[in-house]
N, CA, C and O atoms as a GROMACS GRO file, in nm:
protein
  472
    1MET      N    1   5.046  11.007   3.596
    1MET     CA    2   4.848  10.993   3.610
    1MET      C    3   4.823  11.091   3.724
    1MET      O    4   4.908  11.119   3.809
    2THR      N    5   4.702  11.140   3.721
    2THR     CA    6   4.621  11.253   3.876
    2THR      C    7   4.512  11.126   3.974
    2THR      O    8   4.421  11.095   3.898
    3ALA      N    9   4.503  11.084   4.050
    3ALA     CA   10   4.401  10.988   4.079
    3ALA      C   11   4.308  11.168   4.180
    3ALA      O   12   4.366  11.258   4.241
    4VAL      N   13   4.178  11.154   4.158
    4VAL     CA   14   4.101  11.259   4.224
    4VAL      C   15   4.032  11.155   4.376
    4VAL      O   16   3.977  11.045   4.374
    5LEU      N   17   4.060  11.238   4.485
    5LEU     CA   18   3.921  11.193   4.551
    5LEU      C   19   3.744  11.206   4.521
    5LEU      O   20   3.733  11.149   4.630
    6PRO      N   21   3.679  11.215   4.501
    6PRO     CA   22   3.527  11.231   4.525
    6PRO      C   23   3.563  11.354   4.663
    6PRO      O   24   3.638  11.348   4.760
    7ILE      N   25   3.461  11.467   4.609
    7ILE     CA   26   3.440  11.591   4.737
    7ILE      C   27   3.401  11.509   4.876
    7ILE      O   28   3.455  11.506   4.986
    8GLU      N   29   3.299  11.453   4.830
    8GLU     CA   30   3.244  11.324   5.015
    8GLU      C   31   3.303  11.224   5.008
    8GLU      O   32   3.258  11.110   5.011
    9THR      N   33   3.391  11.251   4.999
    9THR     CA   34   3.506  11.145   5.058
    9THR      C   35   3.555  11.239   5.141
    9THR      O   36   3.598  11.353   5.121
   10PRO      N   37   3.537  11.151   5.270
   10PRO     CA   38   3.674  11.234   5.375
   10PRO      C   39   3.721  11.164   5.348
   10PRO      O   40   3.695  11.046   5.322
   11VAL      N   41   3.889  11.284   5.353
   11VAL     CA   42   4.070  11.246   5.323
   11VAL      C   43   4.030  11.090   5.469
   11VAL      O   44   4.046  10.970   5.447
   12ALA      N   45   3.984  11.144   5.588
   12ALA     CA   46   4.006  11.059   5.685
   12ALA      C   47   4.009  10.926   5.711
   12ALA      O   48   4.070  10.858   5.794
   13GLU      N   49   3.940  10.905   5.635
   13GLU     CA   50   3.860  10.751   5.601
   13GLU      C   51   3.908  10.694   5.495
   13GLU      O   52   3.894  10.572   5.486
   14ALA      N   53   3.977  10.769   5.390
   14ALA     CA   54   4.024  10.716   5.255
   14ALA      C   55   4.176  10.701   5.257
   14ALA      O   56   4.237  10.666   5.157
   15VAL      N   57   4.265  10.741   5.429
   15VAL     CA   58   4.345  10.725   5.394
   15VAL      C   59   4.451  10.629   5.405
   15VAL      O   60   4.571  10.655   5.390
   16GLU      N   61   4.386  10.482   5.438
   16GLU     CA   62   4.428  10.388   5.308
   16GLU      C   63   4.444  10.345   5.235
   16GLU      O   64   4.522  10.254   5.210
   17GLU      N   65   4.318  10.441   5.128
   17GLU     CA   66   4.310  10.348   5.019
   17GLU      C   67   4.375  10.518   4.854
   17GLU      O   68   4.353  10.540   4.734
   18CYS      N   69   4.457  10.583   4.976
   18CYS     CA   70   4.456  10.724   4.896
   18CYS      C   71   4.632  10.660   4.869
   18CYS      O   72   4.705  10.585   4.933
   19SER      N   73   4.652  10.775   4.681
   19SER     CA   74   4.738  10.738   4.671
   19SER      C   75   4.839  10.874   4.707
   19SER      O   76   4.766  10.973   4.710
   20ALA      N   77   4.963  10.907   4.733
   20ALA     CA   78   5.016  11.071   4.745
   20ALA      C   79   4.985  11.171   4.616
   20ALA      O   80   5.019  11.289   4.623
   21SER      N   81   4.928  11.124   4.513
   21SER     CA   82   4.867  11.255   4.387
   21SER      C   83   4.739  11.239   4.466
   21SER      O   84   4.713  11.346   4.521
   22ALA      N   85   4.619  11.111   4.502
   22ALA     CA   86   4.492  11.210   4.516
   22ALA      C   87   4.528  11.309   4.666
   22ALA      O   88   4.498  11.428   4.671
   23VAL      N   89   4.593  11.238   4.775
   23VAL     CA   90   4.595  11.344   4.876
   23VAL      C   91   4.667  11.484   4.834
   23VAL      O   92   4.616  11.568   4.908
   24ALA      N   93   4.769  11.553   4.743
   24ALA     CA   94   4.794  11.638   4.719
   24ALA      C   95   4.690  11.667   4.634
   24ALA      O   96   4.709  11.786   4.614
   25THR      N   97   4.630  11.647   4.596
   25THR     CA   98   4.568  11.712   4.479
   25THR      C   99   4.443  11.721   4.617
   25THR      O  100   4.462  11.801   4.709
   26PHE      N  101   4.300  11.614   4.613
   26PHE     CA  102   4.219  11.641   4.692
   26PHE      C  103   4.271  11.827   4.830
   26PHE      O  104   4.167  11.866   4.885
   27VAL      N  105   4.347  11.880   4.856
   27VAL     CA  106   4.402  11.936   4.935
   27VAL      C  107   4.426  12.049   4.852
   27VAL      O  108   4.361  12.153   4.857
   28GLY      N  109   4.554  12.017   4.747
   28GLY     CA  110   4.589  12.092   4.622
   28GLY      C  111   4.500  12.223   4.623
   28GLY      O  112   4.506  12.341   4.659
   29GLU      N  113   4.390  12.110   4.544
   29GLU     CA  114   4.250  12.193   4.434
   29GLU      C  115   4.226  12.278   4.531
   29GLU      O  116   4.307  12.369   4.515
   30GLN      N  117   4.158  12.302   4.626
   30GLN     CA  118   4.162  12.346   4.753
   30GLN      C  119   4.175  12.448   4.745
   30GLN      O  120   4.104  12.519   4.673
   31VAL      N  121   4.307  12.506   4.844
   31VAL     CA  122   4.350  12.602   4.820
   31VAL      C  123   4.397  12.645   4.683
   31VAL      O  124   4.416  12.765   4.667
   32PHE      N  125   4.415  12.576   4.598
   32PHE     CA  126   4.443  12.663   4.372
   32PHE      C  127   4.300  12.810   4.427
   32PHE      O  128   4.307  12.930   4.401
   33GLU      N  129   4.164  12.720   4.523
   33GLU     CA  130   4.091  12.719   4.460
   33GLU      C  131   4.025  12.880   4.536
   33GLU      O  132   3.958  12.957   4.468
   34VAL      N  133   4.052  12.902   4.655
   34VAL     CA  134   4.102  12.986   4.736
   34VAL      C  135   4.196  13.064   4.696
   34VAL      O  136   4.230  13.152   4.775
   35LEU      N  137   4.263  13.058   4.569
   35LEU     CA  138   4.405  13.109   4.592
   35LEU      C  139   4.386  13.183   4.412
   35LEU      O  140   4.466  13.244   4.341
   36CYS      N  141   4.240  13.138   4.391
   36CYS     CA  142   4.276  13.196   4.253
   36CYS      C  143   4.117  13.330   4.295
   36CYS      O  144   4.105  13.436   4.235
   37GLY      N  145   4.025  13.285   4.397
   37GLY     CA  146   3.910  13.384   4.440
   37GLY      C  147   3.810  13.321   4.458
   37GLY      O  148   3.718  13.351   4.534
   38ARG      N  149   3.822  13.164   4.343
   38ARG     CA  150   3.656  13.105   4.350
   38ARG      C  151   3.602  13.070   4.479
   38ARG      O  152   3.483  13.071   4.512
   39LYS      N  153   3.658  13.053   4.518
   39LYS     CA  154   3.609  13.002   4.749
   39LYS      C  155   3.657  13.136   4.833
   39LYS      O  156   3.702  13.247   4.804
   40ALA      N  157   3.632  13.081   4.921
   40ALA     CA  158   3.644  13.127   5.067
   40ALA      C  159   3.711  13.058   5.133
   40ALA      O  160   3.686  12.938   5.147
   41LEU      N  161   3.882  13.160   5.229
   41LEU     CA  162   3.907  13.039   5.286
   41LEU      C  163   3.867  12.949   5.434
   41LEU      O  164   3.922  12.877   5.518
   42HIS      N  165   3.744  13.002   5.404
   42HIS     CA  166   3.660  12.959   5.521
   42HIS      C  167   3.637  12.814   5.571
   42HIS      O  168   3.663  12.757   5.677
   43LEU      N  169   3.550  12.757   5.397
   43LEU     CA  170   3.579  12.647   5.447
   43LEU      C  171   3.665  12.547   5.314
   43LEU      O  172   3.625  12.476   5.222
   44VAL      N  173   3.775  12.583   5.357
   44VAL     CA  174   3.879  12.534   5.357
   44VAL      C  175   3.959  12.505   5.482
   44VAL      O  176   4.039  12.411   5.474
   45ARG      N  177   3.951  12.565   5.582
   45ARG     CA  178   3.960  12.612   5.721
   45ARG      C  179   3.999  12.548   5.746
   45ARG      O  180   4.109  12.593   5.777
   46GLU      N  181   4.000  12.355   5.779
   46GLU     CA  182   4.030  12.268   5.797
   46GLU      C  183   4.150  12.156   5.785
   46GLU      O  184   4.197  12.066   5.855
   47HIS      N  185   4.175  12.222   5.634
   47HIS     CA  186   4.274  12.171   5.515
   47HIS      C  187   4.392  12.196   5.557
   47HIS      O  188   4.482  12.112   5.554
   48VAL      N  189   4.406  12.308   5.597
   48VAL     CA  190   4.604  12.454   5.619
   48VAL      C  191   4.556  12.451   5.746
   48VAL      O  192   4.453  12.445   5.814
   49SER      N  193   4.742  12.461   5.747
   49SER     CA  194   4.742  12.573   5.902
   49SER      C  195   4.700  12.706   5.888
   49SER      O  196   4.612  12.758   5.820
   50GLY      N  197   4.806  12.761   5.988
   50GLY     CA  198   4.756  12.839   6.050
   50GLY      C  199   4.846  12.941   5.957
   50GLY      O  200   4.837  13.057   5.916
   51GLN      N  201   4.890  12.889   5.952
   51GLN     CA  202   5.054  13.006   5.856
   51GLN      C  203   4.994  12.977   5.716
   51GLN      O  204   4.960  13.078   5.656
   52VAL      N  205   4.974  12.854   5.651
   52VAL     CA  206   4.906  12.888   5.465
   52VAL      C  207   4.787  12.946   5.498
   52VAL      O  208   4.740  12.994   5.395
   53ALA      N  209   4.713  12.965   5.593
   53ALA     CA  210   4.583  13.012   5.597
   53ALA      C  211   4.583  13.206   5.618
   53ALA      O  212   4.502  13.294   5.590
   54GLY      N  213   4.728  13.203   5.686
   54GLY     CA  214   4.751  13.378   5.640
   54GLY      C  215   4.865  13.402   5.504
   54GLY      O  216   4.882  13.507   5.443
   55LEU      N  217   4.907  13.320   5.489
   55LEU     CA  218   4.937  13.271   5.335
   55LEU      C  219   4.831  13.366   5.246
   55LEU      O  220   4.828  13.472   5.184
   56LEU      N  221   4.755  13.264   5.278
   56LEU     CA  222   4.614  13.257   5.123
   56LEU      C  223   4.584  13.398   5.146
   56LEU      O  224   4.585  13.449   5.033
   57LEU      N  225   4.559  13.479   5.224
   57LEU     CA  226   4.526  13.584   5.281
   57LEU      C  227   4.518  13.717   5.177
   57LEU      O  228   4.438  13.791   5.119
   58ALA      N  229   4.720  13.681   5.209
   58ALA     CA  230   4.794  13.801   5.137
   58ALA      C  231   4.868  13.729   4.982
   58ALA      O  232   4.941  13.785   4.901
   59THR      N  233   4.831  13.630   4.982
   59THR     CA  234   4.844  13.580   4.801
   59THR      C  235   4.675  13.593   4.736
   59THR      O  236   4.570  13.557   4.790
   60ARG      N  237   4.694  13.648   4.623
   60ARG     CA  238   4.637  13.598   4.526
   60ARG      C  239   4.650  13.615   4.393
   60ARG      O  240   4.719  13.715   4.376
   61LEU      N  241   4.599  13.538   4.230
   61LEU     CA  242   4.592  13.497   4.218
   61LEU      C  243   4.573  13.639   4.102
   61LEU      O  244   4.649  13.669   4.009
   62HIS      N  245   4.431  13.716   4.151
   62HIS     CA  246   4.381  13.744   4.042
   62HIS      C  247   4.276  13.801   3.947
   62HIS      O  248   4.229  13.902   3.894
   63ALA      N  249   4.271  13.625   3.966
   63ALA     CA  250   4.148  13.581   3.835
   63ALA      C  251   4.018  13.670   3.837
   63ALA      O  252   3.900  13.655   3.804
   64ALA      N  253   4.049  13.711   3.859
   64ALA     CA  254   3.908  13.801   3.840
   64ALA      C  255   3.914  13.948   3.751
   64ALA      O  256   3.820  13.998   3.690
   65GLN      N  257   4.092  14.017   3.767
   65GLN     CA  258   4.190  14.081   3.723
   65GLN      C  259   4.261  14.106   3.627
   65GLN      O  260   4.299  14.218   3.592
   66GLY      N  261   4.303  13.918   3.533
   66GLY     CA  262   4.373  13.843   3.477
   66GLY      C  263   4.282  13.724   3.404
   66GLY      O  264   4.165  13.691   3.382
   67PRO      N  265   4.458  13.672   3.379
   67PRO     CA  266   4.344  13.525   3.328
   67PRO      C  267   4.332  13.434   3.422
   67PRO      O  268   4.372  13.439   3.538
   68ASP      N  269   4.267  13.338   3.360
   68ASP     CA  270   4.213  13.224   3.456
   68ASP      C  271   4.284  13.100   3.415
   68ASP      O  272   4.286  13.036   3.309
   69TYR      N  273   4.366  13.079   3.578
   69TYR     CA  274   4.417  12.994   3.599
   69TYR      C  275   4.322  12.844   3.531
   69TYR      O  276   4.206  12.837   3.489
   70GLN      N  277   4.448  12.721   3.548
   70GLN     CA  278   4.366  12.619   3.588
   70GLN      C  279   4.449  12.494   3.606
   70GLN      O  280   4.565  12.530   3.589
   71LEU      N  281   4.445  12.382   3.629
   71LEU     CA  282   4.547  12.310   3.710
   71LEU      C  283   4.604  12.251   3.606
   71LEU      O  284   4.616  12.150   3.676
   72ARG      N  285   4.646  12.223   3.518
   72ARG     CA  286   4.677  12.163   3.461
   72ARG      C  287   4.840  11.974   3.509
   72ARG      O  288   4.901  11.890   3.442
   73SER      N  289   4.833  11.992   3.579
   73SER     CA  290   4.855  11.866   3.664
   73SER      C  291   4.950  11.867   3.830
   73SER      O  292   5.016  11.964   3.871
   74VAL      N  293   4.935  11.750   3.894
   74VAL     CA  294   4.976  11.800   4.030
   74VAL      C  295   5.112  11.601   3.986
   74VAL      O  296   5.093  11.491   3.934
   75HIS      N  297   5.206  11.661   4.040
   75HIS     CA  298   5.278  11.586   4.050
   75HIS      C  299   5.286  11.553   4.173
   75HIS      O  300   5.320  11.664   4.213
   76ALA      N  301   5.279  11.448   4.329
   76ALA     CA  302   5.340  11.412   4.397
   76ALA      C  303   5.437  11.304   4.452
   76ALA      O  304   5.508  11.227   4.387
   77CYS      N  305   5.423  11.315   4.581
   77CYS     CA  306   5.574  11.247   4.632
   77CYS      C  307   5.602  11.242   4.838
   77CYS      O  308   5.624  11.327   4.924
   78PRO      N  309   5.581  11.041   4.837
   78PRO     CA  310   5.520  11.047   4.952
   78PRO      C  311   5.679  11.027   5.014
   78PRO      O  312   5.775  10.959   4.977
   79VAL      N  313   5.644  11.163   5.175
   79VAL     CA  314   5.757  11.124   5.171
   79VAL      C  315   5.758  11.058   5.281
   79VAL      O  316   5.869  11.005   5.277
   80THR      N  317   5.708  11.023   5.378
   80THR     CA  318   5.651  10.891   5.494
   80THR      C  319   5.538  10.904   5.508
   80THR      O  320   5.467  11.000   5.480
   81GLU      N  321   5.520  10.831   5.543
   81GLU     CA  322   5.298  10.768   5.558
   81GLU      C  323   5.238  10.809   5.597
   81GLU      O  324   5.134  10.750   5.626
   82PHE      N  325   5.268  11.034   5.651
   82PHE     CA  326   5.180  11.097   5.688
   82PHE      C  327   5.213  11.279   5.612
   82PHE      O  328   5.139  11.377   5.606
   83THR      N  329   5.380  11.253   5.558
   83THR     CA  330   5.356  11.374   5.483
   83THR      C  331   5.402  11.359   5.281
   83THR      O  332   5.490  11.303   5.215
   84VAL      N  333   5.303  11.431   5.257
   84VAL     CA  334   5.344  11.423   5.071
   84VAL      C  335   5.369  11.516   5.054
   84VAL      O  336   5.335  11.612   5.122
   85GLU      N  337   5.444  11.517   4.947
   85GLU     CA  338   5.528  11.660   4.912
   85GLU      C  339   5.481  11.672   4.719
   85GLU      O  340   5.481  11.599   4.620
   86ALA      N  341   5.449  11.808   4.754
   86ALA     CA  342   5.375  11.799   4.625
   86ALA      C  343   5.388  11.939   4.485
   86ALA      O  344   5.415  12.054   4.519
   87CYS      N  345   5.366  11.908   4.352
   87CYS     CA  346   5.394  12.034   4.264
   87CYS      C  347   5.282  12.017   4.210
   87CYS      O  348   5.258  11.911   4.151
   88MET      N  349   5.189  12.118   4.218
   88MET     CA  350   5.121  12.119   4.129
   88MET      C  351   5.123  12.260   4.012
   88MET      O  352   5.146  12.380   4.031
   89VAL      N  353   5.100  12.209   3.927
   89VAL     CA  354   5.137  12.281   3.784
   89VAL      C  355   4.986  12.384   3.664
   89VAL      O  356   4.915  12.347   3.570
   90LEU      N  357   4.998  12.491   3.724
   90LEU     CA  358   4.902  12.578   3.744
   90LEU      C  359   4.895  12.732   3.585
   90LEU      O  360   4.979  12.822   3.586
   91GLY      N  361   4.789  12.726   3.478
   91GLY     CA  362   4.848  12.743   3.411
   91GLY      C  363   4.725  12.870   3.330
   91GLY      O  364   4.633  12.797   3.293
   92SER      N  365   4.691  13.004   3.293
   92SER     CA  366   4.572  13.004   3.113
   92SER      C  367   4.699  13.007   3.062
   92SER      O  368   4.802  12.954   3.103
   93HIS      N  369   4.679  13.072   2.972
   93HIS     CA  370   4.669  13.084   2.806
   93HIS      C  371   4.784  13.109   2.756
   93HIS      O  372   4.837  13.066   2.654
   94ASP      N  373   4.861  13.255   2.913
   94ASP     CA  374   5.021  13.291   2.875
   94ASP      C  375   5.133  13.312   3.052
   94ASP      O  376   5.234  13.373   3.087
   95ARG      N  377   5.058  13.241   3.101
   95ARG     CA  378   5.146  13.188   3.198
   95ARG      C  379   5.158  13.036   3.262
   95ARG      O  380   5.050  12.979   3.278
   96VAL      N  381   5.220  12.998   3.282
   96VAL     CA  382   5.205  12.881   3.397
   96VAL      C  383   5.301  12.936   3.482
   96VAL      O  384   5.390  13.021   3.482
   97ARG      N  385   5.227  12.821   3.583
   97ARG     CA  386   5.300  12.892   3.816
   97ARG      C  387   5.293  12.799   3.747
   97ARG      O  388   5.269  12.756   3.634
   98ALA      N  389   5.356  12.753   3.970
   98ALA     CA  390   5.362  12.634   3.996
   98ALA      C  391   5.387  12.659   4.135
   98ALA      O  392   5.472  12.727   4.193
   99LEU      N  393   5.259  12.560   4.190
   99LEU     CA  394   5.224  12.606   4.366
   99LEU      C  395   5.297  12.475   4.409
   99LEU      O  396   5.267  12.370   4.352
  100VAL      N  397   5.391  12.477   4.507
  100VAL     CA  398   5.427  12.359   4.591
  100VAL      C  399   5.353  12.376   4.787
  100VAL      O  400   5.318  12.474   4.853
  101LEU      N  401   5.355  12.308   4.801
  101LEU     CA  402   5.247  12.212   4.898
  101LEU      C  403   5.346  12.104   4.902
  101LEU      O  404   5.421  12.049   4.821
  102ARG      N  405   5.307  12.092   5.067
  102ARG     CA  406   5.350  12.017   5.167
  102ARG      C  407   5.220  11.953   5.191
  102ARG      O  408   5.131  12.008   5.126
  103VAL      N  409   5.178  11.848   5.267
  103VAL     CA  410   4.989  11.785   5.326
  103VAL      C  411   5.058  11.729   5.474
  103VAL      O  412   5.053  11.606   5.472
  104GLU      N  413   5.089  11.753   5.537
  104GLU     CA  414   5.053  11.590   5.625
  104GLU      C  415   4.943  11.607   5.744
  104GLU      O  416   4.905  11.715   5.789
  105GLN      N  417   4.908  11.505   5.776
  105GLN     CA  418   4.802  11.388   5.869
  105GLN      C  419   4.813  11.508   6.011
  105GLN      O  420   4.900  11.559   6.082
  106ASP      N  421   4.732  11.508   6.001
  106ASP     CA  422   4.748  11.584   6.166
  106ASP      C  423   4.606  11.528   6.203
  106ASP      O  424   4.514  11.576   6.135
  107ASN      N  425   4.562  11.414   6.322
  107ASN     CA  426   4.437  11.380   6.352
  107ASN      C  427   4.387  11.340   6.216
  107ASN      O  428   4.356  11.414   6.123
  108GLY      N  429   4.386  11.263   6.220
  108GLY     CA  430   4.341  11.219   6.082
  108GLY      C  431   4.296  11.235   5.994
  108GLY      O  432   4.234  11.162   5.917
  109GLN      N  433   4.332  11.374   5.992
  109GLN     CA  434   4.325  11.543   5.836
  109GLN      C  435   4.382  11.581   5.742
  109GLN      O  436   4.411  11.687   5.796
  110TRP      N  437   4.418  11.588   5.662
  110TRP     CA  438   4.581  11.558   5.556
  110TRP      C  439   4.548  11.724   5.552
  110TRP      O  440   4.445  11.770   5.502
  111VAL      N  441   4.679  11.827   5.630
  111VAL     CA  442   4.665  11.949   5.630
  111VAL      C  443   4.802  12.010   5.548
  111VAL      O  444   4.919  11.974   5.542
  112CYS      N  445   4.749  12.085   5.508
  112CYS     CA  446   4.831  12.188   5.374
  112CYS      C  447   4.944  12.268   5.488
  112CYS      O  448   4.917  12.386   5.511
  113THR      N  449   5.109  12.188   5.582
  113THR     CA  450   5.154  12.230   5.565
  113THR      C  451   5.263  12.419   5.538
  113THR      O  452   5.294  12.522   5.598
  114LEU      N  453   5.276  12.338   5.390
  114LEU     CA  454   5.314  12.498   5.404
  114LEU      C  455   5.339  12.455   5.305
  114LEU      O  456   5.375  12.344   5.264
  115LEU      N  457   5.296  12.654   5.215
  115LEU     CA  458   5.313  12.673   5.088
  115LEU      C  459   5.378  12.785   4.997
  115LEU      O  460   5.376  12.907   5.014
  116SER      N  461   5.438  12.711   4.896
  116SER     CA  462   5.562  12.820   4.786
  116SER      C  463   5.472  12.853   4.649
  116SER      O  464   5.464  12.749   4.583
  117LEU      N  465   5.410  12.949   4.594
  117LEU     CA  466   5.377  12.991   4.435
  117LEU      C  467   5.511  13.021   4.332
  117LEU      O  468   5.569  13.124   4.298
  118VAL      N  469   5.522  12.922   4.310
  118VAL     CA  470   5.588  12.988   4.235
  118VAL      C  471   5.660  13.047   4.122
  118VAL      O  472   5.723  13.151   4.137
   0.00000   0.00000   0.00000
């Protein structure tokens, strides 16, 4: 089961009500949209670390040149009350990939600090 936070709900205010899955989905979907070229990096900058921002600029799924990737599922596990590790399964009609991320709370904001596309 995947929980999704409404876009208008600030993550920092909803922390106590959020599951690990909700946090991972909220941040992960933003990262995924940048990877696919559907959203500009500056629109999600507050939810990614500098290292992850650099990786996002260098890595793309090339949605415009190939298959249209869709989010299939999110699997998340709380590591501590301030850290969530997750795997997002992404797929097109002929390929499945995994996006692995670590999301940490920084000054009340959830930030993706590690990212790997498998």
